[in-house]
SEFITI-821345 format. One record per residue (C-alpha): residue number from 0; x, y, z. Coordinates in nm, 2 decimals. Example, Ala and Ser with C-alpha at 12.3 -4.5 7.8 and 13.67 -1.06 7.14 Angstrom:
! residues 2
ATOM  resi       u       v       w
ATOM     0    1.23   -0.45    0.78
ATOM     1    1.37   -0.11    0.71
END
This chain:
! residues 209
ATOM  resi       u       v       w
ATOM     0    0.01   -0.01   -0.02
ATOM     1    0.31    0.23    0.09
ATOM     2    0.44    0.18   -0.26
ATOM     3    0.10    0.23   -0.45
ATOM     4    0.10    0.57   -0.24
ATOM     5    0.42    0.71   -0.33
ATOM     6    0.33    0.62   -0.68
ATOM     7    0.02    0.80   -0.64
ATOM     8    0.19    1.12   -0.50
ATOM     9    0.45    1.09   -0.80
ATOM    10    0.18    1.11   -1.05
ATOM    11   -0.01    1.36   -0.88
ATOM    12    0.30    1.56   -0.92
ATOM    13    0.37    1.51   -1.28
ATOM    14    0.04    1.58   -1.36
ATOM    15    0.05    1.89   -1.17
ATOM    16    0.37    2.02   -1.32
ATOM    17    0.23    1.97   -1.65
ATOM    18   -0.06    2.21   -1.58
ATOM    19    0.13    2.48   -1.40
ATOM    20    0.41    2.49   -1.62
ATOM    21    0.18    2.55   -1.91
ATOM    22   -0.02    2.80   -1.70
ATOM    23    0.27    3.02   -1.55
ATOM    24    0.58    2.93   -1.75
ATOM    25    0.87    2.74   -1.60
ATOM    26    1.06    3.02   -1.47
ATOM    27    0.76    3.15   -1.27
ATOM    28    0.68    2.79   -1.13
ATOM    29    0.79    2.71   -0.80
ATOM    30    0.79    2.36   -0.62
ATOM    31    0.53    2.52   -0.35
ATOM    32    0.30    2.57   -0.68
ATOM    33    0.32    2.22   -0.82
ATOM    34    0.30    2.07   -0.45
ATOM    35   -0.03    2.30   -0.39
ATOM    36   -0.16    2.18   -0.72
ATOM    37   -0.11    1.83   -0.66
ATOM    38   -0.21    1.84   -0.29
ATOM    39    0.10    1.70   -0.17
ATOM    40    0.37    1.84    0.09
ATOM    41    0.72    1.96   -0.01
ATOM    42    0.85    1.65    0.17
ATOM    43    0.68    1.39   -0.07
ATOM    44    0.83    1.63   -0.38
ATOM    45    1.16    1.57   -0.26
ATOM    46    1.12    1.23   -0.21
ATOM    47    1.09    1.17   -0.55
ATOM    48    1.27    1.45   -0.70
ATOM    49    1.62    1.62   -0.61
ATOM    50    1.48    1.96   -0.78
ATOM    51    1.25    2.16   -1.00
ATOM    52    1.48    2.08   -1.31
ATOM    53    1.46    1.70   -1.20
ATOM    54    1.09    1.72   -1.20
ATOM    55    1.10    1.89   -1.53
ATOM    56    1.28    1.61   -1.68
ATOM    57    1.04    1.35   -1.55
ATOM    58    0.79    1.58   -1.67
ATOM    59    0.86    1.55   -2.02
ATOM    60    0.89    1.17   -2.01
ATOM    61    0.53    1.19   -1.87
ATOM    62    0.39    1.41   -2.13
ATOM    63    0.53    1.22   -2.39
ATOM    64    0.39    0.88   -2.27
ATOM    65    0.07    1.05   -2.25
ATOM    66    0.04    1.22   -2.56
ATOM    67    0.15    0.91   -2.75
ATOM    68   -0.13    0.70   -2.62
ATOM    69   -0.34    0.98   -2.68
ATOM    70   -0.28    1.04   -3.04
ATOM    71   -0.22    0.67   -3.11
ATOM    72   -0.58    0.61   -3.03
ATOM    73   -0.71    0.91   -3.23
ATOM    74   -0.95    0.86   -3.53
ATOM    75   -0.74    1.01   -3.79
ATOM    76   -0.50    0.69   -3.81
ATOM    77   -0.81    0.51   -3.94
ATOM    78   -0.82    0.58   -4.32
ATOM    79   -0.60    0.39   -4.55
ATOM    80   -0.52    0.71   -4.75
ATOM    81   -0.19    0.86   -4.59
ATOM    82   -0.31    1.21   -4.71
ATOM    83   -0.67    1.14   -4.54
ATOM    84   -0.46    1.08   -4.22
ATOM    85   -0.27    1.39   -4.26
ATOM    86   -0.54    1.60   -4.32
ATOM    87   -0.73    1.43   -4.02
ATOM    88   -0.45    1.51   -3.82
ATOM    89   -0.50    1.87   -3.88
ATOM    90   -0.87    1.81   -3.83
ATOM    91   -0.81    1.63   -3.49
ATOM    92   -0.58    1.92   -3.34
ATOM    93   -0.84    2.19   -3.38
ATOM    94   -1.13    1.94   -3.25
ATOM    95   -0.92    1.90   -2.93
ATOM    96   -0.87    2.29   -2.84
ATOM    97   -1.12    2.31   -2.58
ATOM    98   -1.07    2.44   -2.22
ATOM    99   -0.82    2.70   -2.10
ATOM   100   -0.47    2.74   -2.24
ATOM   101   -0.30    2.49   -2.03
ATOM   102   -0.54    2.24   -2.14
ATOM   103   -0.44    2.26   -2.52
ATOM   104   -0.10    2.40   -2.53
ATOM   105    0.24    2.18   -2.56
ATOM   106    0.46    2.15   -2.22
ATOM   107    0.75    2.09   -2.45
ATOM   108    0.71    2.40   -2.63
ATOM   109    0.64    2.58   -2.33
ATOM   110    0.95    2.45   -2.17
ATOM   111    1.23    2.49   -2.46
ATOM   112    1.12    2.87   -2.54
ATOM   113    1.23    2.93   -2.15
ATOM   114    1.54    2.68   -2.12
ATOM   115    1.70    2.63   -2.47
ATOM   116    1.99    2.82   -2.34
ATOM   117    2.01    2.77   -1.96
ATOM   118    1.92    2.42   -1.92
ATOM   119    2.05    2.20   -2.19
ATOM   120    1.91    1.86   -2.06
ATOM   121    1.56    2.03   -2.04
ATOM   122    1.64    2.14   -2.41
ATOM   123    1.74    1.81   -2.55
ATOM   124    1.45    1.64   -2.37
ATOM   125    1.21    1.88   -2.56
ATOM   126    1.40    1.87   -2.87
ATOM   127    1.35    1.45   -2.85
ATOM   128    0.98    1.47   -2.76
ATOM   129    0.89    1.73   -3.04
ATOM   130    1.11    1.51   -3.29
ATOM   131    0.93    1.18   -3.22
ATOM   132    0.61    1.31   -3.28
ATOM   133    0.73    1.50   -3.62
ATOM   134    0.87    1.14   -3.68
ATOM   135    0.53    0.99   -3.66
ATOM   136    0.38    1.23   -3.88
ATOM   137    0.66    1.24   -4.13
ATOM   138    0.56    0.86   -4.21
ATOM   139    0.22    0.97   -4.33
ATOM   140    0.38    1.25   -4.51
ATOM   141    0.60    1.03   -4.69
ATOM   142    0.35    0.78   -4.79
ATOM   143    0.12    1.07   -4.91
ATOM   144    0.42    1.19   -5.12
ATOM   145    0.50    0.89   -5.28
ATOM   146    0.11    0.87   -5.41
ATOM   147    0.04    1.22   -5.49
ATOM   148    0.38    1.41   -5.54
ATOM   149    0.65    1.15   -5.61
ATOM   150    0.86    1.42   -5.81
ATOM   151    0.81    1.69   -5.55
ATOM   152    1.17    1.84   -5.45
ATOM   153    1.09    1.89   -5.07
ATOM   154    1.14    1.62   -4.82
ATOM   155    0.85    1.46   -4.60
ATOM   156    1.07    1.54   -4.29
ATOM   157    1.08    1.93   -4.38
ATOM   158    0.67    1.89   -4.41
ATOM   159    0.66    1.74   -4.07
ATOM   160    0.84    2.02   -3.91
ATOM   161    0.64    2.29   -4.07
ATOM   162    0.33    2.11   -3.94
ATOM   163    0.44    2.15   -3.62
ATOM   164    0.59    2.50   -3.68
ATOM   165    0.24    2.60   -3.74
ATOM   166    0.11    2.47   -3.43
ATOM   167    0.39    2.58   -3.19
ATOM   168    0.36    2.95   -3.33
ATOM   169   -0.01    2.94   -3.30
ATOM   170    0.04    2.83   -2.95
ATOM   171    0.24    3.12   -2.88
ATOM   172   -0.04    3.38   -3.03
ATOM   173   -0.29    3.18   -2.84
ATOM   174   -0.12    3.26   -2.53
ATOM   175   -0.08    3.66   -2.64
ATOM   176   -0.44    3.65   -2.75
ATOM   177   -0.56    3.46   -2.45
ATOM   178   -0.79    3.26   -2.73
ATOM   179   -0.78    2.95   -2.93
ATOM   180   -0.92    3.13   -3.25
ATOM   181   -0.62    3.21   -3.40
ATOM   182   -0.49    2.85   -3.37
ATOM   183   -0.81    2.76   -3.54
ATOM   184   -0.74    3.01   -3.82
ATOM   185   -0.40    2.87   -3.87
ATOM   186   -0.50    2.52   -3.92
ATOM   187   -0.75    2.61   -4.15
ATOM   188   -0.46    2.76   -4.35
ATOM   189   -0.26    2.46   -4.30
ATOM   190   -0.54    2.22   -4.44
ATOM   191   -0.55    2.41   -4.75
ATOM   192   -0.17    2.43   -4.78
ATOM   193   -0.16    2.05   -4.76
ATOM   194   -0.42    2.01   -5.01
ATOM   195   -0.25    2.19   -5.26
ATOM   196    0.12    2.04   -5.19
ATOM   197   -0.02    1.72   -5.32
ATOM   198   -0.13    1.65   -5.63
ATOM   199   -0.45    1.51   -5.53
ATOM   200   -0.79    1.47   -5.72
ATOM   201   -0.98    1.60   -5.44
ATOM   202   -0.74    1.87   -5.33
ATOM   203   -1.04    2.14   -5.44
ATOM   204   -1.29    1.97   -5.22
ATOM   205   -1.38    2.20   -4.90
ATOM   206   -1.13    2.44   -5.02
ATOM   207   -1.34    2.73   -4.85
ATOM   208   -1.38    2.53   -4.56
END
């Protein structure tokens, strides 16, 4: 029972870190903030983590595990056509823009903006996490390229990075505007761009949507 309680308190701290860091930013987040959000003591915190930086590294792994499961179960994987899967991914990202800013913005993007020059271990962890997600997208981009744009000179990986750049940049503006509307509009433009990038017979379908 004691081991289960310890595991539960660690998970609470990790979940709290995801929420608080996305809400306040890494520099402004304190150990006290995370403990308060998690409903645990500082003693419990330091039982599991050496420092806030140590927690941040564990939080990136926790985020990856959660988001990997979330995205792997998403409905955009169902179509057999890779371009439909790719466009479905963009649609799905729009569908999950719900709740408050910390509910739909990216922990890794938030962390890396603040830590890239001062915390190399955290920066590297964020890079690995974002790159893994891009690699998942790149497989569908590559498959769609072979079907619809085999002679195109751009790389599938570059399109994967572009998709994520649109999302991460949009999250920055969502924070500035305190609204997800800019993300929705940018996703609409991204969908149009992807439809024109591939020589696809249905590319004009829903072009004004």
